[in-house]
DOMARGU-436717 format. One record per atom (N, C-alpha, C): residue number from 1; atom name; x, y, z. Coordinates in steps of 0.05 Angstrom, whole numbers, plus 5000, padded with zeros to 4 digits. Atoms other than C-alpha are relative to their C-alpha. Example, Ala and Ser with C-alpha at 12.3 -4.5 7.8 and 13.67 -1.06 7.14 Angstrom:
! DOMARGU-436717
NODE  seq  atom    px    py    pz
NODE    1     N  5018  4976  5000
NODE    1    CA  5246  4910  5156
NODE    1     C  5018  5024  5000
NODE    2     N  4984  4976  4999
NODE    2    CA  5273  4979  5143
NODE    2     C  4985  5022  5014
! end
This chain:
! DOMARGU-436717
NODE  seq  atom    px    py    pz
NODE    1     N  5028  5000  4996
NODE    1    CA  9101  9448  3257
NODE    1     C  4988  5024  4985
NODE    2     N  5012  4980  5017
NODE    2    CA  9056  9486  3210
NODE    2     C  4973  5009  5009
NODE    3     N  5027  4993  4992
NODE    3    CA  8989  9488  3245
NODE    3     C  4994  4989  5028
NODE    4     N  5009  5010  4975
NODE    4    CA  8953  9477  3310
NODE    4     C  4992  4970  4998
NODE    5     N  5007  5028  5005
NODE    5    CA  8928  9411  3280
NODE    5     C  5025  4983  5001
NODE    6     N  4974  5015  4999
NODE    6    CA  9001  9388  3271
NODE    6     C  5009  4997  5029
NODE    7     N  4991  5000  4972
NODE    7    CA  9016  9407  3343
NODE    7     C  4983  4980  5016
NODE    8     N  5018  5018  4986
NODE    8    CA  8955  9369  3370
NODE    8     C  5007  4971  4993
NODE    9     N  4993  5027  5008
NODE    9    CA  8975  9308  3329
NODE    9     C  5026  4991  5013
NODE   10     N  4975  5007  4987
NODE   10    CA  9046  9310  3358
NODE   10     C  4996  4994  5030
NODE   11     N  5006  5004  4972
NODE   11    CA  9019  9316  3429
NODE   11     C  4985  4974  5004
NODE   12     N  5017  5023  4996
NODE   12    CA  8967  9261  3420
NODE   12     C  5012  4973  4991
NODE   13     N  4987  5024  5009
NODE   13    CA  9014  9211  3388
NODE   13     C  5013  4985  5024
NODE   14     N  4986  5015  4979
NODE   14    CA  9036  9155  3435
NODE   14     C  5030  5001  4994
NODE   15     N  4971  4996  5003
NODE   15    CA  9110  9166  3447
NODE   15     C  5015  4992  5025
NODE   16     N  4982  5007  4977
NODE   16    CA  9169  9150  3492
NODE   16     C  5023  5020  4999
NODE   17     N  4974  4985  4999
NODE   17    CA  9229  9190  3516
NODE   17     C  5022  4979  4996
NODE   18     N  4979  5019  5006
NODE   18    CA  9289  9155  3486
NODE   18     C  5020  4998  5023
NODE   19     N  4981  5000  4977
NODE   19    CA  9337  9175  3542
NODE   19     C  4997  5027  5013
NODE   20     N  5001  4975  4985
NODE   20    CA  9330  9227  3596
NODE   20     C  5029  5010  5005
NODE   21     N  4974  4988  4994
NODE   21    CA  9389  9275  3603
NODE   21     C  5003  5001  5031
NODE   22     N  4997  4994  4972
NODE   22    CA  9418  9290  3671
NODE   22     C  4987  5027  5006
NODE   23     N  5010  4974  4991
NODE   23    CA  9387  9347  3711
NODE   23     C  5024  5019  5000
NODE   24     N  4979  4980  5002
NODE   24    CA  9428  9410  3697
NODE   24     C  4989  5027  5010
NODE   25     N  5009  4973  4992
NODE   25    CA  9425  9479  3729
NODE   25     C  5000  5019  4976
NODE   26     N  5002  4979  5022
NODE   26    CA  9402  9533  3679
NODE   26     C  4986  5024  5013
NODE   27     N  5010  4976  4986
NODE   27    CA  9394  9603  3708
NODE   27     C  4990  4992  5028
NODE   28     N  5010  5007  4973
NODE   28    CA  9350  9593  3770
NODE   28     C  4983  4975  5000
NODE   29     N  5016  5025  5001
NODE   29    CA  9321  9525  3749
NODE   29     C  5019  4976  4997
NODE   30     N  4987  5025  5008
NODE   30    CA  9341  9453  3742
NODE   30     C  4984  4991  4975
NODE   31     N  5013  5008  5025
NODE   31    CA  9327  9425  3672
NODE   31     C  5010  4972  4992
NODE   32     N  4995  5026  5011
NODE   32    CA  9324  9356  3641
NODE   32     C  4986  4999  4973
NODE   33     N  5012  5002  5026
NODE   33    CA  9311  9340  3568
NODE   33     C  5000  4971  4990
NODE   34     N  4999  5027  5012
NODE   34    CA  9298  9280  3524
NODE   34     C  4988  5001  4972
NODE   35     N  5012  5003  5027
NODE   35    CA  9287  9263  3451
NODE   35     C  4977  4980  5002
NODE   36     N  5024  5017  4999
NODE   36    CA  9221  9229  3435
NODE   36     C  4999  4982  4975
NODE   37     N  5005  5018  5023
NODE   37    CA  9204  9170  3390
NODE   37     C  4971  4991  5001
NODE   38     N  5027  5010  5004
NODE   38    CA  9137  9148  3363
NODE   38     C  5001  4980  4977
NODE   39     N  5001  5021  5021
NODE   39    CA  9125  9084  3323
NODE   39     C  5028  4993  4990
NODE   40     N  4973  5008  5007
NODE   40    CA  9200  9069  3324
NODE   40     C  5016  5021  4986
NODE   41     N  4985  4979  5013
NODE   41    CA  9220  9136  3294
NODE   41     C  5004  5024  5019
NODE   42     N  4995  4976  4984
NODE   42    CA  9252  9196  3327
NODE   42     C  4981  5023  4990
NODE   43     N  5018  4977  5007
NODE   43    CA  9203  9255  3328
NODE   43     C  5017  5024  4994
NODE   44     N  4983  4978  5008
NODE   44    CA  9242  9307  3290
NODE   44     C  4987  5026  5008
NODE   45     N  5009  4974  4992
NODE   45    CA  9235  9376  3320
NODE   45     C  4982  5001  5024
NODE   46     N  5017  5001  4976
NODE   46    CA  9196  9353  3382
NODE   46     C  5016  4988  5022
NODE   47     N  4984  5010  4977
NODE   47    CA  9229  9344  3450
NODE   47     C  4984  5003  5026
NODE   48     N  5011  4998  4973
NODE   48    CA  9211  9335  3523
NODE   48     C  5019  5017  5017
NODE   49     N  4983  4986  4981
NODE   49    CA  9236  9383  3577
NODE   49     C  4985  5003  5026
NODE   50     N  5011  4996  4973
NODE   50    CA  9224  9383  3652
NODE   50     C  5016  5023  5013
NODE   51     N  4988  4978  4985
NODE   51    CA  9239  9444  3695
NODE   51     C  4990  5001  5028
NODE   52     N  5009  4997  4972
NODE   52    CA  9237  9455  3770
NODE   52     C  5018  5020  5014
NODE   53     N  4984  4983  4983
NODE   53    CA  9262  9501  3824
NODE   53     C  5018  4982  5017
NODE   54     N  4981  5018  4986
NODE   54    CA  9325  9470  3855
NODE   54     C  4995  4998  5030
NODE   55     N  5003  4999  4971
NODE   55    CA  9307  9490  3926
NODE   55     C  4972  4994  5010
NODE   56     N  5028  5004  4992
NODE   56    CA  9233  9472  3926
NODE   56     C  4990  4972  4993
NODE   57     N  5009  5027  5007
NODE   57    CA  9220  9397  3928
NODE   57     C  4970  4998  4998
NODE   58     N  5028  5005  5005
NODE   58    CA  9153  9375  3901
NODE   58     C  4984  5025  4995
NODE   59     N  5014  4975  5005
NODE   59    CA  9136  9445  3878
NODE   59     C  5013  5013  4976
NODE   60     N  4991  4984  5023
NODE   60    CA  9142  9491  3817
NODE   60     C  5014  4983  4979
NODE   61     N  4990  5017  5021
NODE   61    CA  9153  9435  3766
NODE   61     C  4983  5004  4975
NODE   62     N  5013  4998  5026
NODE   62    CA  9136  9442  3692
NODE   62     C  5010  4977  4982
NODE   63     N  4994  5021  5018
NODE   63    CA  9134  9383  3644
NODE   63     C  4990  5009  4972
NODE   64     N  5006  4987  5026
NODE   64    CA  9137  9409  3572
NODE   64     C  5005  4982  4976
NODE   65     N  4993  5009  5027
NODE   65    CA  9132  9386  3501
NODE   65     C  5007  5024  4984
NODE   66     N  4990  4977  5016
NODE   66    CA  9172  9432  3456
NODE   66     C  5000  4991  4971
NODE   67     N  4999  5005  5029
NODE   67    CA  9167  9437  3380
NODE   67     C  5015  5023  4987
NODE   68     N  4985  4981  5015
NODE   68    CA  9212  9472  3331
NODE   68     C  4979  5016  4983
NODE   69     N  5020  4983  5014
NODE   69    CA  9167  9530  3307
NODE   69     C  5014  5026  4993
NODE   70     N  4987  4975  5009
NODE   70    CA  9195  9587  3266
NODE   70     C  5029  5001  5010
NODE   71     N  4972  5003  4994
NODE   71    CA  9266  9563  3279
NODE   71     C  5007  5002  5030
NODE   72     N  4994  5000  4972
NODE   72    CA  9259  9562  3355
NODE   72     C  4983  4979  5014
NODE   73     N  5017  5019  4984
NODE   73    CA  9237  9510  3406
NODE   73     C  4980  5016  5016
NODE   74     N  5022  4986  4986
NODE   74    CA  9170  9532  3433
NODE   74     C  4982  4979  5014
NODE   75     N  5017  5018  4984
NODE   75    CA  9126  9501  3486
NODE   75     C  4973  4996  4985
NODE   76     N  5026  5006  5013
NODE   76    CA  9065  9466  3454
NODE   76     C  4980  4988  5019
NODE   77     N  5018  5011  4980
NODE   77    CA  9037  9431  3515
NODE   77     C  5016  4999  5026
NODE   78     N  4985  4999  4975
NODE   78    CA  9054  9435  3589
NODE   78     C  4982  4992  5023
NODE   79     N  5013  5006  4974
NODE   79    CA  9034  9406  3656
NODE   79     C  5016  5016  5021
NODE   80     N  4988  4984  4978
NODE   80    CA  9049  9455  3714
NODE   80     C  4990  4988  5026
NODE   81     N  5007  5012  4974
NODE   81    CA  9051  9425  3784
NODE   81     C  5009  5019  5022
NODE   82     N  4995  4983  4977
NODE   82    CA  9046  9471  3844
NODE   82     C  5017  5024  4993
NODE   83     N  4986  4976  5010
NODE   83    CA  9071  9530  3804
NODE   83     C  4984  5025  5006
NODE   84     N  5015  4975  4998
NODE   84    CA  9043  9599  3794
NODE   84     C  4971  4994  4992
NODE   85     N  5028  5002  5008
NODE   85    CA  8968  9606  3788
NODE   85     C  4996  5008  4971
NODE   86     N  5006  4993  5028
NODE   86    CA  8936  9612  3720
NODE   86     C  4970  5008  4998
NODE   87     N  5027  4990  5000
NODE   87    CA  8873  9654  3707
NODE   87     C  4986  5001  4973
NODE   88     N  5013  5000  5026
NODE   88    CA  8858  9648  3632
NODE   88     C  4986  5027  4994
NODE   89     N  5011  4973  5002
NODE   89    CA  8849  9723  3623
NODE   89     C  4996  5011  4972
NODE   90     N  5002  4988  5027
NODE   90    CA  8855  9734  3548
NODE   90     C  4973  4992  4987
NODE   91     N  5026  5005  5013
NODE   91    CA  8792  9739  3504
NODE   91     C  5001  4974  4985
NODE   92     N  4998  5025  5015
NODE   92    CA  8817  9680  3462
NODE   92     C  4997  4975  5017
NODE   93     N  5004  5023  4983
NODE   93    CA  8808  9635  3522
NODE   93     C  4972  4989  4997
NODE   94     N  5027  5009  5006
NODE   94    CA  8736  9629  3499
NODE   94     C  4984  4992  5025
NODE   95     N  5016  5008  4978
NODE   95    CA  8692  9589  3546
NODE   95     C  5015  4996  5026
NODE   96     N  4984  5003  4977
NODE   96    CA  8750  9581  3594
NODE   96     C  5011  5026  5011
NODE   97     N  4991  4974  4991
NODE   97    CA  8761  9656  3602
NODE   97     C  4992  5004  5029
NODE   98     N  5002  4994  4972
NODE   98    CA  8770  9674  3675
NODE   98     C  4996  4975  5018
NODE   99     N  5000  5024  4984
NODE   99    CA  8768  9601  3697
NODE   99     C  5027  4998  5014
NODE  100     N  4975  5002  4984
NODE  100    CA  8819  9595  3753
NODE  100     C  5010  4971  4998
NODE  101     N  4988  5026  5004
NODE  101    CA  8864  9537  3733
NODE  101     C  5017  4992  5024
NODE  102     N  4985  5006  4976
NODE  102    CA  8900  9541  3800
NODE  102     C  5030  4997  4994
NODE  103     N  4971  5003  5002
NODE  103    CA  8973  9524  3812
NODE  103     C  5008  4975  4986
NODE  104     N  4994  5025  5013
NODE  104    CA  8968  9454  3782
NODE  104     C  4980  4997  4977
NODE  105     N  5018  4999  5023
NODE  105    CA  8941  9453  3711
NODE  105     C  5014  4990  4975
NODE  106     N  4991  5011  5026
NODE  106    CA  8948  9428  3639
NODE  106     C  4994  5020  4978
NODE  107     N  5003  4984  5024
NODE  107    CA  8960  9471  3578
NODE  107     C  4998  4982  4976
NODE  108     N  5006  5018  5023
NODE  108    CA  8928  9427  3525
NODE  108     C  4998  5017  4975
NODE  109     N  5002  4983  5025
NODE  109    CA  8940  9454  3454
NODE  109     C  4972  5001  4988
NODE  110     N  5027  5000  5011
NODE  110    CA  8869  9435  3436
NODE  110     C  4983  5022  5012
NODE  111     N  5015  4978  4988
NODE  111    CA  8845  9491  3483
NODE  111     C  5006  5026  4986
NODE  112     N  4991  4975  5012
NODE  112    CA  8879  9543  3439
NODE  112     C  4989  5005  4972
NODE  113     N  5012  4998  5027
NODE  113    CA  8834  9538  3378
NODE  113     C  4991  5028  4993
NODE  114     N  5009  4973  5006
NODE  114    CA  8810  9610  3384
NODE  114     C  5023  5019  4994
NODE  115     N  4976  4984  5006
NODE  115    CA  8882  9636  3376
NODE  115     C  5010  4991  4973
NODE  116     N  4986  5007  5024
NODE  116    CA  8915  9640  3309
NODE  116     C  5027  4989  5006
NODE  117     N  4974  5012  4997
NODE  117    CA  8979  9601  3300
NODE  117     C  5021  5021  5004
NODE  118     N  4980  4979  4997
NODE  118    CA  9021  9663  3290
NODE  118     C  4995  5016  5026
NODE  119     N  5006  4985  4975
NODE  119    CA  8985  9698  3348
NODE  119     C  5012  4985  5024
NODE  120     N  4990  5016  4977
NODE  120    CA  9004  9641  3395
NODE  120     C  5030  5001  5002
NODE  121     N  4971  5003  4999
NODE  121    CA  9077  9637  3375
NODE  121     C  5016  5024  4993
NODE  122     N  4985  4976  5006
NODE  122    CA  9095  9707  3353
NODE  122     C  4997  5021  5022
NODE  123     N  5005  4980  4979
NODE  123    CA  9065  9746  3411
NODE  123     C  5009  4992  5027
NODE  124     N  4990  5009  4974
NODE  124    CA  9095  9706  3467
NODE  124     C  4979  4995  5021
NODE  125     N  5022  5005  4981
NODE  125    CA  9029  9685  3498
NODE  125     C  5006  4977  5020
NODE  126     N  4992  5022  4982
NODE  126    CA  9062  9623  3530
NODE  126     C  4976  4983  5007
NODE  127     N  5024  5017  4996
NODE  127    CA  9000  9579  3521
NODE  127     C  4981  5012  5020
NODE  128     N  5017  4985  4982
NODE  128    CA  8947  9624  3550
NODE  128     C  4976  4986  5012
NODE  129     N  5023  5014  4989
NODE  129    CA  8893  9572  3565
NODE  129     C  5009  4975  5014
NODE  130     N  4994  5024  4985
NODE  130    CA  8898  9519  3619
NODE  130     C  4975  4992  5016
NODE  131     N  5022  5010  4983
NODE  131    CA  8850  9476  3658
NODE  131     C  5013  4985  5024
NODE  132     N  4989  5013  4977
NODE  132    CA  8861  9450  3729
NODE  132     C  5001  4970  4997
NODE  133     N  4998  5029  4999
NODE  133    CA  8884  9379  3740
NODE  133     C  4981  4989  5022
NODE  134     N  5018  5013  4981
NODE  134    CA  8834  9334  3775
NODE  134     C  5003  4970  4998
NODE  135     N  4991  4990  4974
NODE  135    CA  8857  9301  3818
NODE  135     C  5027  5014  4998
NODE  136     N  4973  4988  4999
NODE  136    CA  8917  9343  3837
NODE  136     C  5019  4979  5011
NODE  137     N  4981  5020  4990
NODE  137    CA  8977  9297  3843
NODE  137     C  5012  5007  5027
NODE  138     N  4989  4996  4973
NODE  138    CA  9001  9287  3914
NODE  138     C  5030  4999  5002
NODE  139     N  4971  5003  4999
NODE  139    CA  9073  9270  3897
NODE  139     C  5010  4997  4972
NODE  140     N  4988  5001  5026
NODE  140    CA  9122  9265  3840
NODE  140     C  4992  4975  4984
NODE  141     N  5008  5024  5015
NODE  141    CA  9104  9193  3822
NODE  141     C  4972  5003  4989
NODE  142     N  5027  4995  5010
NODE  142    CA  9030  9212  3816
NODE  142     C  5000  5020  4978
NODE  143     N  4998  4980  5021
NODE  143    CA  9049  9273  3775
NODE  143     C  5009  4988  4974
NODE  144     N  4989  5012  5024
NODE  144    CA  9091  9233  3727
NODE  144     C  4980  4981  4986
NODE  145     N  5021  5018  5011
NODE  145    CA  9035  9181  3718
NODE  145     C  4978  5016  4986
NODE  146     N  5022  4985  5012
NODE  146    CA  8982  9234  3705
NODE  146     C  5010  5016  4976
NODE  147     N  4989  4984  5023
NODE  147    CA  9027  9278  3660
NODE  147     C  5006  4981  4977
NODE  148     N  4995  5020  5022
NODE  148    CA  9047  9215  3621
NODE  148     C  4975  4995  4984
NODE  149     N  5025  5004  5014
NODE  149    CA  8974  9204  3605
NODE  149     C  4992  5025  4983
NODE  150     N  5008  4975  5013
NODE  150    CA  8961  9277  3587
NODE  150     C  5017  5006  4975
NODE  151     N  4981  4994  5021
NODE  151    CA  9023  9284  3544
NODE  151     C  5005  4976  4981
NODE  152     N  4998  5025  5015
NODE  152    CA  9018  9213  3517
NODE  152     C  5029  4990  4998
NODE  153     N  4973  5009  4998
NODE  153    CA  9089  9196  3540
NODE  153     C  5000  4974  5017
NODE  154     N  5003  5026  4987
NODE  154    CA  9090  9122  3558
NODE  154     C  5019  4994  5023
NODE  155     N  4980  5007  4980
NODE  155    CA  9153  9121  3600
NODE  155     C  5007  5025  5017
NODE  156     N  4994  4976  4985
NODE  156    CA  9149  9189  3635
NODE  156     C  5005  4993  5029
NODE  157     N  4996  5008  4972
NODE  157    CA  9146  9152  3702
NODE  157     C  5029  4992  5006
NODE  158     N  4972  5007  4996
NODE  158    CA  9219  9133  3690
NODE  158     C  5019  5025  5002
NODE  159     N  4984  4976  4998
NODE  159    CA  9242  9206  3693
NODE  159     C  5015  5001  5027
NODE  160     N  4986  4999  4974
NODE  160    CA  9297  9214  3746
NODE  160     C  4989  5022  5018
NODE  161     N  5009  4980  4980
NODE  161    CA  9279  9251  3810
NODE  161     C  5020  5023  4999
NODE  162     N  4981  4977  5000
NODE  162    CA  9308  9322  3810
NODE  162     C  5017  5000  5025
NODE  163     N  4983  4998  4976
NODE  163    CA  9367  9334  3857
NODE  163     C  4994  5025  5016
NODE  164     N  5009  4977  4984
NODE  164    CA  9328  9382  3900
NODE  164     C  5018  5003  5024
NODE  165     N  4985  4993  4976
NODE  165    CA  9367  9417  3955
NODE  165     C  4986  5023  5014
NODE  166     N  5014  4979  4986
NODE  166    CA  9320  9454  4002
NODE  166     C  5018  5019  5014
NODE  167     N  4985  4979  4985
NODE  167    CA  9346  9519  4030
NODE  167     C  4995  4996  5030
NODE  168     N  5003  5001  4971
NODE  168    CA  9359  9517  4104
NODE  168     C  5010  5027  5011
NODE  169     N  4992  4975  4987
NODE  169    CA  9364  9577  4149
NODE  169     C  5006  4994  5029
NODE  170     N  4993  5003  4971
NODE  170    CA  9397  9581  4217
NODE  170     C  4991  5025  5014
NODE  171     N  5010  4977  4984
NODE  171    CA  9366  9624  4270
NODE  171     C  5020  5007  5021
! end
């Protein structure tokens, strides 16, 4: 990807996940990935990745589109569901500065037009602008349907349910 325009084109292209990997533990998360295809061609350098907390069902999930930028996979668009809050605090957030995106929000690359390409991906801003989802999905099925529309992934609803294992405590 060479520009924000390229990133927006990749996000906005109708696409499908070719095959979802199994959920795997990575550090303190569960992760699942998948290659993407659009118009019958594999999208080179663009992948899907879902992340969640293994012990928190229906909470702290991120659905990401990653692109190979400067020799590293970097998040270019993300839907966060019941995660950490997001406040849009940087000056480059423009008209969305200080808008509380809440715990469930969408990081649309088209919101990042006030940031330079190098600024976004060299300074580690991790997509600094987000807007709240409306409506907020009530469950995983609703999340996958809504995120599929936002990320233009036609078969996102087919993603396997994470193998959540809630922590239990004995008193």
